[in-house]
N, C-alpha and C positions, 0 to 999 in steps of 0.2 A: 260843517266845521266853521267855528267862529274864530277869527283872528284877534279879537279883542274881548276884554271883559267888560261887563256892565259896571256902572259906577258903584252899585251896591254889592258887588262881588269882591271877595277878599281871598288872598292866597291861603291855602289850607294851613300852612305853617303859622301864619299870623293868627288865625282863628284858634289853633291849638295853644299857642303861646298865651293868648288872652284868657282862655279857659283855665289853663294851669295857674295863671296869676290870680284870677278871680276866685278860685277855690283853694288857694294857698298850697298848691301841689307842685309849684315850680321847683323848689329845692329838692324834693324827693325824686322828681322826674330826672333832673340833671345828675343827681347823685347816682341813681341807677344807671344812667347812660355812661357816667364816668367809670363805674365798676366794670361795665361791659368793655370799655375801651382802654382800661387802665394798663394792661400789659403792653398793648400797642404803643401807648403814649410814653410809658416809663421804663419799659423793658422787663424781661423775665425776672431778673434778680430782685428788682424792687417789688414787682407784683407778687413774687413768691413770699416775701416777708411782710406784705401789707395785710393787716388783720381786718381793718375797717376804714371806710371812707364816709364822712358825713359832710353835708353842705347845709349851712344855715346862714341866711342873710349875708351871703358873699364870703363867708369864712369856711374854708375847706379844712377839716380836721382829718389827719391821716394817722391812724394807729399802726405802729410798726412793731414787729417782734424783736427786731435787732437794735440794740442801743448804738452799735457802731454805725449802722446804716442811718439811724436817726440823726446822729452827729454829722455824718457826711451830707445828708440831704438838708440839714439846717442851713448850709451855705448856699443852697440852690432853691430856696423857697420862692423867690421872685421868678426864677426860670420855670419852675413847676406851674405857677399861676399863669404865666405867659403861654406855656404849651397848652394848658387846658383851655384858656380863653381863645386860642387860635383854633382849637379843635371844635369848640362849641360856639361861643360868641364873646366879643370883647366885654369885659366888666363882670362876667359871671363870677369869677373868683377874684376877690380883692385882697385876701389874706390867706396864708397857709400856716396851719398850726400842726406841729408834729408831736405825737405823744406815744 
């Protein structure tokens, strides 16, 4: 057992992150992860009325079935971004668009 890493070793998470970025897969990966965790982050009522999540260049687009829910969430867009950024990493979502 080694208690230290060699200089040329890197944490697996860092390697995966670099690969995702290099191949332009970062947004798709995190969008899929958000879908998986959406109900946990936003609650059952929001998850039930969410039709689609898309992440592109820091902009999260949320398609909702309910106009009244869309109106209600429009006041909480910053809070939604904060919650997602806490779950994944700071700066992932810079803007939330509801449609």
